[in-house]
C-alpha positions in Angstrom: 67.9 53.2 9.1 64.8 55.5 9.1 61.3 54.4 8.9 60.4 52.8 5.6 57.6 55.4 5.0 60.1 58.2 5.1 62.1 56.8 2.4 65.4 55.0 3.1 68.1 54.4 0.7 69.3 51.4 2.7 66.5 49.0 2.0 67.2 45.4 1.3 66.6 43.5 -1.9 65.0 40.0 -1.6 67.4 37.2 -2.4 70.6 38.9 -1.2 72.7 37.5 1.6 71.6 40.5 3.9 68.0 39.5 3.1 68.5 36.0 4.3 70.0 37.0 7.5 67.0 39.4 8.3 64.6 36.7 7.4 66.5 34.2 9.5 66.4 36.4 12.6 62.8 37.4 12.3 61.7 34.0 11.5 63.6 32.4 14.3 62.1 34.8 16.8 58.6 34.5 15.7 59.0 30.7 15.2 60.2 30.3 18.7 56.8 31.8 20.0 54.8 29.8 17.4 56.5 26.6 18.3 56.2 27.2 22.1 52.4 27.8 21.4 52.0 24.3 19.9 54.3 22.3 22.2 52.7 23.5 25.3 49.4 21.9 24.7 50.9 18.6 24.0 52.7 18.6 27.3 49.7 19.7 29.4 48.8 16.2 30.7 52.5 15.6 31.8 52.7 19.1 33.4 49.5 18.7 35.2 50.6 15.2 36.6 54.0 16.7 37.8 52.6 20.0 39.1 49.4 18.4 40.6 47.2 20.7 38.5 43.5 20.4 38.0 41.7 21.6 34.9 41.9 25.1 36.2 45.7 24.8 36.5 46.0 23.8 32.8 43.7 26.6 31.8 46.0 29.1 33.4 49.1 27.5 32.0 47.5 28.2 28.6 45.7 31.5 29.6 48.5 33.0 31.4 50.3 33.5 28.3 47.4 34.3 26.1 46.3 37.0 28.5 49.4 39.2 28.2 49.5 38.5 24.5 46.1 39.6 23.7 46.2 42.7 26.1 49.8 43.9 25.0 50.1 43.2 21.3 48.5 46.4 20.1 50.4 48.5 22.6 53.8 46.9 21.7 53.5 47.7 17.9 53.3 51.4 18.9 56.1 51.1 21.4 58.4 49.5 18.7 57.6 52.6 16.3 58.8 54.9 19.1 61.8 53.2 20.8 63.0 51.2 17.8 61.8 48.0 16.3 65.0 46.2 16.5 65.4 47.1 20.0 62.0 45.9 21.0 62.3 42.7 19.1 65.5 41.9 21.1 64.0 42.8 24.3 61.0 40.5 23.5 63.3 37.6 22.6 65.5 37.9 25.7 62.4 38.4 27.9 60.8 35.2 26.4 64.0 33.3 27.0 64.2 34.3 30.7 60.7 33.5 31.1 61.1 30.1 29.4 63.8 29.3 31.9 61.4 30.2 34.8 58.9 27.8 33.5 61.4 25.0 33.0 62.6 25.4 36.5 59.1 25.8 38.0 58.8 23.9 41.3 55.1 24.3 41.5 52.0 25.4 39.6 52.1 29.0 40.8 55.7 29.6 39.4 54.7 27.9 36.2 51.7 30.3 35.8 53.9 33.3 36.5 56.5 32.1 34.1 53.8 31.8 31.3 52.5 35.3 32.1 56.1 36.6 31.6 56.3 34.6 28.3 53.2 36.4 27.1 54.8 39.7 27.7 57.8 38.6 25.8 55.6 37.2 23.0 53.7 40.6 22.7 57.0 42.3 22.4 58.6 40.3 19.6 55.6 39.2 17.4 54.7 42.5 16.0 58.3 43.6 15.7 59.2 40.9 13.3 56.9 41.9 10.7 57.5 45.6 11.3 61.3 44.9 10.7 60.5 43.2 7.5 58.2 46.1 6.3 60.9 48.7 7.3 64.1 46.7 6.0 62.9 45.4 2.6 62.4 47.6 -0.6 58.6 48.0 -1.3 58.7 45.8 -4.4 60.2 42.8 -2.4 58.0 43.0 0.8 55.5 40.6 -0.3 58.1 38.1 -1.0 59.8 38.6 2.4 56.6 38.2 4.4 55.6 35.2 2.3 59.0 33.5 3.1 58.7 34.6 6.7 55.1 33.2 6.9 56.3 29.7 5.4 59.2 29.5 7.9 57.2 30.3 10.9 54.4 28.0 9.8 56.9 25.2 9.6 57.8 25.9 13.1 54.1 25.6 14.2 53.8 22.4 12.2 56.8 20.6 13.8 55.8 21.7 17.3 53.7 18.8 18.1 56.5 16.3 17.1 59.2 18.3 19.0 57.0 18.7 22.0 55.7 15.2 22.0 59.1 13.8 21.6 60.6 15.7 24.3 57.8 14.8 26.7 58.0 11.1 25.9 61.8 10.7 25.9 62.6 13.1 28.6 60.7 15.7 30.4 58.1 18.4 29.6 60.6 20.9 31.1 62.8 20.4 28.0 60.2 22.1 25.7 61.0 25.5 27.5 64.8 24.9 27.6 64.5 24.4 23.9 63.8 28.1 23.5 67.2 29.4 25.1 69.5 28.3 22.2 67.0 29.5 19.7 66.7 32.9 21.6 70.5 33.2 21.7 71.0 32.6 18.1 68.1 35.1 17.3 69.7 38.0 19.2 73.1 37.2 17.8 71.8 37.4 14.2 69.7 40.4 14.9 72.3 42.6 16.5 74.8 41.7 13.8 72.6 42.0 10.6 69.6 44.1 11.4 69.9 47.9 11.5 67.6 49.8 13.9 64.4 51.5 12.6 61.7 53.8 14.0 59.0 56.0 13.1 60.3 59.6 13.4 56.8 61.1 12.7 55.1 59.3 15.7 53.5 61.8 18.0 51.5 61.5 21.2 51.6 59.6 24.2 51.5 55.7 24.4 48.1 54.5 25.6 49.3 53.0 28.8 45.9 53.4 30.4 44.2 51.6 27.7 46.8 48.6 28.0 46.3 48.6 31.7 42.5 48.5 31.6 42.5 45.8 28.9 44.9 43.7 31.0 42.7 44.1 34.1 39.6 43.5 32.3 40.5 40.2 30.5 42.4 39.2 33.6 39.3 39.7 35.8 37.0 37.8 33.5 39.4 34.9 32.9 40.2 34.5 36.7 36.4 34.6 37.6 35.4 32.0 35.0 38.3 29.7 35.7 37.7 30.0 39.5 34.0 29.5 39.2 34.7 25.8 38.2 36.1 25.2 41.7 34.3 27.7 43.8 31.0 28.3 42.0 29.5 31.6 40.9 28.3 32.5 44.2 31.8 32.8 45.7 32.7 36.4 46.7 36.1 36.2 45.0 34.6 34.9 41.8 31.9 37.7 41.9 34.6 40.3 42.6 36.8 39.1 39.7 34.0 39.1 37.2 33.0 42.7 38.3 36.5 44.0 38.1 36.6 42.5 34.6 33.4 44.1 33.3 34.0 47.5 35.0 37.7 47.5 33.7 36.6 46.7 30.0 33.7 49.4 30.3 36.2 51.9 31.4 38.8 50.8 28.5 36.0 51.5 26.0 35.5 55.1 27.5 39.2 55.7 27.6 39.8 54.6 24.0 36.8 56.8 22.9 38.3 60.0 24.7 42.0 59.2 23.8 43.7 61.3 21.1 45.9 58.3 20.4 44.1 55.1 21.4 45.6 51.7 20.9 42.1 50.6 19.7 40.6 53.4 17.6 36.8 53.1 18.1 36.0 54.6 14.8 37.6 51.5 13.0 34.5 49.5 14.0 32.3 51.9 12.1 32.9 49.8 8.9 30.2 47.0 9.0 32.4 44.4 7.2 35.3 45.1 9.6 33.1 44.7 12.7 31.5 41.7 11.1 34.8 39.9 10.4 35.9 40.5 13.9 32.6 39.2 15.3 33.1 36.0 13.3 36.7 35.9 14.6 35.5 36.0 18.2 33.3 32.8 17.8 35.3 30.9 15.4 38.6 31.2 17.1 37.0 30.8 20.5 35.6 27.5 19.3 38.9 26.5 17.8 41.0 27.4 20.8 38.9 25.4 23.1 38.7 22.3 20.9 42.5 22.1 20.3 43.1 22.7 24.0 40.8 19.8 25.1 41.4 17.4 22.2 45.2 16.9 22.8 44.5 16.4 26.5 41.6 14.1 25.8 43.7 11.9 23.4 46.2 11.2 26.2 43.7 10.8 28.9 41.0 8.8 27.5 42.5 7.1 24.5 46.1 6.7 26.2 47.9 8.2 23.3 51.6 9.2 24.2 52.4 12.8 23.8 53.9 12.7 20.4 51.1 10.7 18.9 48.5 13.0 20.3 50.5 16.0 19.0 50.8 14.5 15.6 47.1 13.7 15.5 46.5 17.4 14.5 49.1 17.6 11.8 46.7 17.1 8.9 44.9 20.2 9.8 48.1 22.2 9.8 49.1 20.6 6.5 45.8 21.6 5.0 46.1 25.3 6.0 49.7 25.3 4.7 48.9 23.8 1.5 45.6 25.3 0.6 45.1 28.6 2.3 46.8 30.6 -0.5 44.3 29.1 -3.1 41.4 30.0 -0.8 42.5 33.5 -0.6 42.7 33.9 -4.3 39.3 32.3 -4.5 37.7 34.8 -2.0 39.3 37.6 -4.1 37.4 36.5 -7.0 33.9 35.6 -5.6 34.0 37.7 -2.3 34.5 36.5 1.3 30.8 36.1 2.1 30.4 32.6 0.8 33.6 31.2 2.0 33.3 32.5 5.5 29.9 31.1 5.7 30.8 27.7 4.4 34.0 27.5 6.4 32.6 27.7 9.9 29.9 25.3 8.8 32.5 22.8 8.0 34.3 23.5 11.3 31.1 22.7 13.1 31.0 19.5 11.2 34.6 18.8 12.3 33.7 19.3 16.1 30.7 17.1 15.7 32.7 14.3 14.1 35.1 14.6 17.0 32.3 13.3 19.2 32.9 9.8 17.5 36.4 9.8 19.3 35.9 7.2 22.0 38.2 4.5 23.8 39.3 1.8 21.5 38.6 3.6 18.1 41.1 3.8 15.3 42.8 7.1 14.4 42.1 6.7 10.8 38.4 6.0 11.2 37.4 8.3 14.2 40.1 11.1 14.8 41.3 11.7 11.3 37.8 12.5 9.8 37.1 15.3 12.4 40.6 16.8 12.0 40.5 16.9 8.2 36.8 18.4 8.0 38.0 21.0 10.7 41.1 21.7 8.5 39.0 22.2 5.5 36.8 24.8 7.5 39.7 26.6 8.5 41.1 26.8 4.9 37.9 28.2 3.7 37.7 30.8 6.7 41.1 32.2 7.7 42.4 33.6 4.5 39.1 35.3 3.5 38.8 36.6 7.0 42.4 38.2 6.9 41.6 39.7 3.6 38.3 41.2 4.6 39.9 42.7 7.8 42.8 44.4 5.7 40.4 45.3 2.9 37.8 46.9 5.0 39.9 49.8 5.9 42.2 52.3 4.4 45.7 51.6 3.7 47.2 53.6 6.4 45.0 51.6 9.0 46.1 48.2 7.7 48.6 47.6 10.6 46.0 48.6 13.2 43.2 46.6 11.7 45.4 43.4 11.6 46.6 44.1 15.1 43.0 44.5 16.4 41.9 41.2 14.7 44.7 39.5 16.0 44.1 40.6 19.5 40.5 39.8 19.1 41.2 36.1 18.2 43.5 35.8 21.2 41.0 37.4 23.5 38.3 35.0 22.2 40.4 32.0 22.9 41.3 33.3 26.3 37.6 33.7 27.4 36.5 30.4 25.6 39.3 28.3 27.2 38.1 29.8 30.5 34.3 29.5 29.9 33.6 26.4 27.8 35.2 23.8 30.1 33.1 25.3 32.8 29.9 25.0 30.9 30.7 21.5 29.8 31.4 20.3 33.3 35.2 20.0 33.2 36.2 21.1 36.6 38.7 20.1 39.4 40.6 17.0 38.5 37.7 15.5 36.3 39.9 15.5 33.3 41.9 12.7 34.9 38.8 10.5 35.1 38.4 8.9 31.5 34.7 8.5 31.7 33.8 11.7 33.3 36.1 13.6 30.7 34.7 11.8 27.8 31.1 13.0 28.7 32.3 16.4 29.2 34.4 16.5 26.1 31.3 15.5 24.0 29.5 18.4 25.4 32.3 20.8 24.8 32.5 19.8 21.1 28.7 20.5 20.9 29.2 23.9 22.2 32.2 24.6 19.9 29.9 23.5 16.9 27.2 25.8 18.0 29.8 28.8 18.2 31.1 27.9 14.6 27.5 27.8 13.3 27.1 31.2 14.8 30.1 32.4 13.0 28.6 31.2 9.6 25.6 33.2 10.3 27.4 36.3 11.3 29.3 36.1 8.1 26.3 35.8 6.0 24.5 38.6 7.6 27.4 41.1 7.9 29.4 40.6 4.8 28.4 41.7 1.5 28.4 39.8 -1.9 30.9 41.9 -3.6 34.6 41.1 -3.7 37.1 43.0 -1.6 37.4 46.7 -2.6 41.2 46.4 -2.9 43.7 43.7 -3.2 47.4 44.0 -2.4 50.3 41.5 -3.0 50.9 41.6 0.8 47.5 40.4 1.5 47.7 37.6 -0.8 50.9 36.5 0.8 49.9 36.7 4.4 47.2 34.2 3.6 49.8 31.3 3.6 49.9 30.8 7.2 48.5 28.1 9.5 46.9 30.5 11.8 45.7 28.0 14.3 46.3 30.5 17.2 45.2 33.7 15.6 45.0 35.4 12.2 48.4 36.3 10.9 49.4 39.9 11.6 49.7 42.3 8.6 53.3 43.4 7.6 52.2 47.0 7.9 53.6 48.8 11.0 51.1 49.8 13.4 50.9 53.7 13.4 49.2 55.8 16.0 
């Protein structure tokens, strides 16, 4: 199969047996990554206990994965266009499975972090590939339906993650959450090789932006290491200062390399659009706040309120259900009235949800203390994510939709990476303090205030940078991709990334 843009007579019609196989393979692969993202947070306290990890260790278990995903997700889309989308998808799935086995067998924290870094590389390879396969496999009139079905299936995987993870941790061991990926990966590879033809972009020219990818990774890694290590060593430590300096210099060099490159992974010109830049600034603060709050809340419920892993994971389910049920309607509303009002109101609701979480104290009931904050936060996300995704896609020309979506996805993951490293430090969560219920309680309250301030900043940015008018163009694909829980990042566009 050639690239869809070149015109292929072999495209698939939605509803056929072949279409179901393609959807099954792409949803299984992506769903595995989404499932892993939710189950790991639930298992963090148990992992910390077994691996003797302080808060910095838990941060690295989360951020080791996020680091590689944020750094490489843009580059991998271009790599798939060149080498073959099916090939890269299969490599990503196999890589993810092998890394999962490393995590499951990890005898210590260092090996666990290494396994999570490897998982991040696999996730970066398979995530863009799944949507690119849908784009190039289905006939144009059926792509929106295919992406909608994919989005629903992967969102279900994210929704059941807390139940699966919590159940495995409570009944067996946290290591089972990683072993679960192995049969899923084997089934995904078998279906993919049998039912999905290869496709690539025959018109792609120019070199891969390897230098940009390396500098982005070094920059994010340096800042992450410096911020996490500062919690144990302090900002005066030579290693901390060196890591932060490497991070800053590498990111500055990344900007310069992208500005000069003829085929940059992050085209600087795309930020000339005020709405696009504004939407990404909102993404930084909103997803930074969200990532930190969800990271800390699941640990807090188990440490301070003595929830078991299953109950702690299920505590966030109402937020996910609200996203799955209402985000499509929120997307339709934003197309009629514009994104400015929803993206201003949404972060304000999110801030309210974070502040309501300060009412979560030992001895309180879930329905009266935990649920209100989760529901208000979920309403805020419903109002924010769909208009955010539409604004990003509608702020650029059609042929840049894949790049714009990839940039926004990478921005969200980078924001969470930095926030999970920085906010616990700012709130005073260092060393083993998360194991002391009273100490953790006080720091958690501070972290929720910081998250609320970031959310309010997102509301201000949305009001200032987004115009009153509705989006300049609306596509069926844009509407469909709104139906996604998007708790880790905005959904990727189904347009292949082109460079």
